[in-house]
DSSP file (Angstrom, degrees, kcal/mol; ACC not computed):
  #  RESIDUE AA STRUCTURE BP1 BP2  ACC     N-H-->O    O-->H-N    N-H-->O    O-->H-N    TCO  KAPPA ALPHA  PHI   PSI    X-CA   Y-CA   Z-CA
    1    1 A X              0   0    0      0, 0.0     2,-0.0     0, 0.0     0, 0.0   0.000 360.0 360.0 360.0 142.6   27.6  216.3   36.2
    2    2 A X     >  -     0   0    0      1,-0.1     4,-1.7     4,-0.0     5,-0.2  -0.259 360.0-103.6 -81.5 170.1   27.8  217.0   40.0
    3    3 A X  H  > S+     0   0    0      1,-0.2     4,-2.8     2,-0.2     5,-0.3   0.929 114.8  62.5 -60.5 -41.7   24.9  216.9   42.4
    4    4 A X  H  > S+     0   0    0      1,-0.2     4,-2.4     2,-0.2     5,-0.2   0.932 107.3  40.9 -57.7 -49.5   24.6  220.8   42.5
    5    5 A X  H  > S+     0   0    0      1,-0.2     4,-2.7     2,-0.2    -1,-0.2   0.897 113.9  53.2 -68.3 -33.9   23.8  221.3   38.8
    6    6 A X  H  X S+     0   0    0     -4,-1.7     4,-2.0     2,-0.2    -2,-0.2   0.959 114.4  40.4 -62.9 -49.0   21.5  218.4   38.6
    7    7 A X  H  X S+     0   0    0     -4,-2.8     4,-2.5     1,-0.2    -2,-0.2   0.898 116.9  50.4 -66.6 -38.8   19.3  219.6   41.6
    8    8 A X  H  X S+     0   0    0     -4,-2.4     4,-2.5    -5,-0.3    -1,-0.2   0.879 109.1  50.9 -64.5 -39.6   19.5  223.2   40.3
    9    9 A X  H  X S+     0   0    0     -4,-2.7     4,-2.3     2,-0.2    -2,-0.2   0.885 110.4  50.5 -66.7 -38.4   18.4  222.0   36.8
   10   10 A X  H  X S+     0   0    0     -4,-2.0     4,-2.0    -5,-0.2    -2,-0.2   0.940 112.0  46.9 -63.6 -46.8   15.4  220.2   38.5
   11   11 A X  H  X S+     0   0    0     -4,-2.5     4,-1.5     2,-0.2    -2,-0.2   0.908 111.4  51.1 -63.1 -43.2   14.4  223.4   40.5
   12   12 A X  H  <>S+     0   0    0     -4,-2.5     5,-2.1     1,-0.2     4,-0.3   0.912 110.0  48.9 -62.6 -42.4   14.7  225.6   37.4
   13   13 A X  H ><5S+     0   0    0     -4,-2.3     3,-1.4     1,-0.2    -1,-0.2   0.899 107.8  56.3 -66.0 -34.8   12.5  223.2   35.4
   14   14 A X  H 3<5S+     0   0    0     -4,-2.0    -1,-0.2     1,-0.3    -2,-0.2   0.857 106.2  50.3 -58.9 -35.0   10.0  223.3   38.3
   15   15 A X  T 3<5S-     0   0    0     -4,-1.5    -1,-0.3    -3,-0.2    -2,-0.2   0.401 134.7 -84.5 -86.3   1.5    9.8  227.1   38.1
   16   16 A X  T < 5S+     0   0    0     -3,-1.4     2,-1.9    -4,-0.3    -3,-0.2   0.343  87.7 126.6 115.0  -4.9    9.1  226.9   34.3
   17   17 A X      < +     0   0    0     -5,-2.1    19,-0.4    -6,-0.1     2,-0.3  -0.490  48.1 117.5 -84.5  70.7   12.5  226.7   32.4
   18   18 A X  S >  S-     0   0    0     -2,-1.9     3,-2.0    17,-0.1    14,-0.2  -0.951  74.6 -74.9-137.5 158.9   11.5  223.7   30.5
   19   19 A X  T 3  S+     0   0    0     -2,-0.3    14,-0.2     1,-0.2     3,-0.1  -0.188 113.7  17.2 -55.7 133.8   11.0  222.7   26.9
   20   20 A X  T 3  S+     0   0    0     12,-3.1    -1,-0.2     1,-0.3    13,-0.1   0.126  92.6 121.8  95.9 -21.1    7.8  224.0   25.4
   21   21 A X    <   -     0   0    0     -3,-2.0    11,-3.2    -5,-0.1     2,-0.4  -0.394  55.3-136.3 -76.8 155.9    7.0  226.7   27.9
   22   22 A X  E     +A   31   0A   0      9,-0.2     2,-0.3    -3,-0.1     9,-0.2  -0.874  28.9 170.7-105.3 143.9    6.7  230.4   26.9
   23   23 A X  E     -A   30   0A   0      7,-2.6     7,-2.9    -2,-0.4     2,-0.6  -0.997  33.1-129.6-157.4 149.6    8.3  233.1   29.0
   24   24 A X  E     +A   29   0A   0     -2,-0.3     2,-0.4     5,-0.2     5,-0.2  -0.892  35.8 167.3-104.5 122.0    9.1  236.7   28.8
   25   25 A X  E >   -A   28   0A   0      3,-2.6     3,-2.2    -2,-0.6    -2,-0.1  -0.997  64.4  -4.8-135.7 136.4   12.8  237.5   29.6
   26   26 A X  T 3  S-     0   0    0     -2,-0.4     3,-0.1     1,-0.3    -1,-0.1   0.731 128.9 -55.8  58.6  23.1   14.6  240.8   29.0
   27   27 A X  T 3  S+     0   0    0      1,-0.3     2,-0.3     0, 0.0    -1,-0.3   0.574 119.0  99.2  86.1   8.2   11.5  242.4   27.4
   28   28 A X  E <   -A   25   0A   0     -3,-2.2    -3,-2.6    23,-0.0     2,-0.5  -0.920  69.3-127.2-126.9 148.5   11.2  239.6   24.7
   29   29 A X  E     -A   24   0A   0     -2,-0.3    22,-2.8    -5,-0.2    23,-0.4  -0.856  32.3-176.4 -97.2 135.5    8.9  236.6   24.5
   30   30 A X  E     -AB  23  50A   0     -7,-2.9    -7,-2.6    -2,-0.5     2,-0.5  -0.898  28.1-140.0-129.7 154.2   10.5  233.2   23.9
   31   31 A X  E     -AB  22  49A   0     18,-1.9    18,-2.0    -2,-0.3    -9,-0.2  -0.977  33.9-129.0-105.6 119.4    9.5  229.6   23.5
   32   32 A X  E     - B   0  48A   0    -11,-3.2   -12,-3.1    -2,-0.5    16,-0.2  -0.486  22.5-173.0 -80.4 138.9   11.9  227.5   25.3
   33   33 A X        -     0   0    0     14,-3.0     2,-0.3   -14,-0.2    15,-0.2   0.487  59.1  -7.7-109.6  -3.7   13.5  224.6   23.4
   34   34 A X  S    S-     0   0    0     13,-0.6     2,-0.1   -16,-0.1     3,-0.1  -0.926  82.5 -56.4-168.8-170.6   15.4  222.6   26.0
   35   35 A X        -     0   0    0     -2,-0.3    12,-0.4     1,-0.2   -17,-0.1  -0.351  69.0 -76.0 -83.7 166.0   16.6  222.2   29.5
   36   36 A X        -     0   0    0    -19,-0.4     2,-0.4   -27,-0.2    10,-0.2  -0.359  44.2-145.9 -64.9 147.0   19.0  224.8   31.3
   37   37 A X  E     -C   45   0A   0      8,-3.0     8,-3.4    -3,-0.1     2,-0.4  -0.959  10.6-136.5-114.0 128.6   22.6  224.7   30.1
   38   38 A X  E     +C   44   0A   0     -2,-0.4     6,-0.2     6,-0.2     3,-0.1  -0.755  30.3 166.1 -96.5 131.5   25.3  225.4   32.7
   39   39 A X  S    S-     0   0    0      4,-3.4     2,-0.3     1,-0.4     5,-0.2   0.354  70.3 -31.2-121.2  -1.4   28.3  227.7   31.8
   40   40 A X  S    S-     0   0    0      3,-1.0    -1,-0.4     1,-0.1     3,-0.3  -0.958  90.3 -51.4 167.2-175.9   29.6  228.2   35.4
   41   41 A X  S    S+     0   0    0     -2,-0.3    -1,-0.1     1,-0.2     0, 0.0   0.903 134.9   6.4 -53.5 -53.1   28.5  228.5   39.0
   42   42 A X  S    S+     0   0    0     -3,-0.1     2,-0.7    -4,-0.0    -1,-0.2   0.115 105.7 103.6-117.5  21.7   25.7  231.2   38.4
   43   43 A X        +     0   0    0     -3,-0.3    -4,-3.4    23,-0.1    -3,-1.0  -0.905  44.0 160.7-110.2 107.6   25.8  231.2   34.7
   44   44 A X  E     -C   38   0A   0     -2,-0.7    17,-3.2    17,-0.4     2,-0.2  -0.990  12.6-175.6-133.3 134.1   22.9  229.3   33.3
   45   45 A X  E     -CD  37  60A   0     -8,-3.4    -8,-3.0    -2,-0.4     2,-0.3  -0.740  11.5-156.1-122.9 171.7   21.3  229.5   29.8
   46   46 A X  E     - D   0  59A   0     13,-1.7    13,-3.1    -2,-0.2     2,-0.4  -0.980  22.4-124.7-145.5 139.3   18.4  228.1   27.9
   47   47 A X  E     + D   0  58A   0    -12,-0.4   -14,-3.0    -2,-0.3   -13,-0.6  -0.678  45.8 157.9 -80.5 135.6   18.0  227.7   24.2
   48   48 A X  E     -BD  32  57A   0      9,-3.2     9,-3.4    -2,-0.4     2,-0.5  -0.960  41.4-119.3-152.8 168.3   14.8  229.4   23.0
   49   49 A X  E     -BD  31  56A   0    -18,-2.0   -18,-1.9    -2,-0.3     2,-0.4  -0.968  30.6-126.3-115.3 119.8   13.1  230.9   19.9
   50   50 A X  E  >  -B   30   0A   0      5,-2.8     4,-2.9    -2,-0.5     5,-0.3  -0.541  17.3-144.4 -65.0 118.6   12.3  234.7   20.1
   51   51 A X  T  4 S+     0   0    0    -22,-2.8    -1,-0.2    -2,-0.4   -21,-0.1   0.899  92.1  47.3 -54.5 -48.3    8.6  234.9   19.2
   52   52 A X  T  4 S+     0   0    0    -23,-0.4    -1,-0.2     1,-0.2   -22,-0.1   0.923 126.5  23.9 -62.1 -47.4    8.8  238.1   17.3
   53   53 A X  T  4 S-     0   0    0      2,-0.1    -2,-0.2     0, 0.0    -1,-0.2   0.748  92.3-132.2 -95.3 -26.4   11.7  237.4   15.1
   54   54 A X     <  +     0   0    0     -4,-2.9     2,-0.2     1,-0.3    -3,-0.1   0.551  56.2 147.3  81.5  10.9   11.6  233.6   15.0
   55   55 A X        -     0   0    0     -5,-0.3    -5,-2.8     1,-0.1     2,-0.4  -0.577  51.6-120.4 -82.4 143.2   15.4  233.6   15.8
   56   56 A X  E     +D   49   0A   0     -7,-0.2     2,-0.3    -2,-0.2    -7,-0.2  -0.641  40.2 176.8 -78.3 132.4   17.1  230.9   17.8
   57   57 A X  E     -D   48   0A   0     -9,-3.4    -9,-3.2    -2,-0.4     2,-0.7  -0.991  35.4-137.1-138.0 146.2   18.8  232.4   20.8
   58   58 A X  E     -D   47   0A   0     -2,-0.3     2,-0.4   -11,-0.2   -11,-0.2  -0.920  35.8-164.4 -96.4 111.7   20.7  231.1   23.8
   59   59 A X  E     -D   46   0A   0    -13,-3.1   -13,-1.7    -2,-0.7     2,-0.4  -0.845  16.9-126.4-108.6 131.6   19.3  233.3   26.7
   60   60 A X  E     -D   45   0A   0     -2,-0.4     2,-0.4   -15,-0.2   -15,-0.3  -0.592  23.8-125.0 -74.5 128.6   20.8  233.7   30.1
   61   61 A X        -     0   0    0    -17,-3.2   -17,-0.4    -2,-0.4     5,-0.1  -0.587  42.6 -97.8 -71.1 129.3   18.5  232.9   32.9
   62   62 A X    >>  -     0   0    0     -2,-0.4     4,-1.9     1,-0.1     3,-1.4  -0.152  26.2-125.2 -51.1 135.4   18.5  236.0   35.2
   63   63 A X  H 3> S+     0   0    0      1,-0.3     4,-3.2     2,-0.2     5,-0.3   0.852 108.7  57.4 -49.3 -44.3   20.8  235.8   38.2
   64   64 A X  H 3> S+     0   0    0      1,-0.2     4,-1.9     2,-0.2    -1,-0.3   0.843 107.8  49.7 -61.3 -30.0   18.1  236.5   40.7
   65   65 A X  H <> S+     0   0    0     -3,-1.4     4,-2.8     2,-0.2    -1,-0.2   0.934 112.8  46.8 -70.6 -48.1   16.1  233.4   39.4
   66   66 A X  H  X S+     0   0    0     -4,-1.9     4,-2.6     1,-0.2    -2,-0.2   0.927 113.3  48.4 -58.4 -46.8   19.3  231.2   39.6
   67   67 A X  H  X S+     0   0    0     -4,-3.2     4,-2.4     2,-0.2    -1,-0.2   0.902 113.0  48.2 -64.9 -40.6   20.0  232.5   43.1
   68   68 A X  H  X S+     0   0    0     -4,-1.9     4,-2.6    -5,-0.3     5,-0.2   0.930 111.9  49.0 -66.3 -45.9   16.4  231.8   44.2
   69   69 A X  H  X S+     0   0    0     -4,-2.8     4,-2.0     1,-0.2    -2,-0.2   0.911 112.6  48.4 -60.1 -44.0   16.4  228.3   42.7
   70   70 A X  H  X S+     0   0    0     -4,-2.6     4,-1.8     2,-0.2    -2,-0.2   0.898 112.4  49.7 -66.4 -38.7   19.8  227.6   44.6
   71   71 A X  H  X S+     0   0    0     -4,-2.4     4,-1.9     1,-0.2    -2,-0.2   0.928 111.5  47.3 -60.8 -47.9   18.3  229.0   47.9
   72   72 A X  H  X S+     0   0    0     -4,-2.6     4,-1.1     1,-0.2    -1,-0.2   0.836 111.9  50.3 -65.7 -30.8   15.3  226.9   47.6
   73   73 A X  H  < S+     0   0    0     -4,-2.0    -1,-0.2    -5,-0.2    -2,-0.2   0.847 110.9  49.8 -74.1 -28.3   17.3  223.8   46.8
   74   74 A X  H  < S+     0   0    0     -4,-1.8    -2,-0.2     1,-0.2    -1,-0.2   0.799 109.8  51.4 -75.4 -30.8   19.5  224.4   49.8
   75   75 A X  H  <        0   0    0     -4,-1.9    -1,-0.2     1,-0.2    -2,-0.2   0.748 360.0 360.0 -73.1 -26.0   16.5  224.9   52.1
   76   76 A X     <        0   0    0     -4,-1.1    -1,-0.2    -5,-0.2    -2,-0.1   0.491 360.0 360.0 -73.1 360.0   15.0  221.6   51.0
């Protein structure tokens, strides 16, 4: 894994995308099951269980959050 995804993963974990956290995304509540998964430059997912249905889902982390984490990583 290159330096960019490693530092982006660290920053996303710092803002709450880490195992065991609960989060509301796209109008649904989720319990996160693991670390961010990278599918491309700005394509980042996280495995989660949807609280209402109990279904396992791979949820895309919203692009504005990924961009914010990238900007903060670059500024540091």
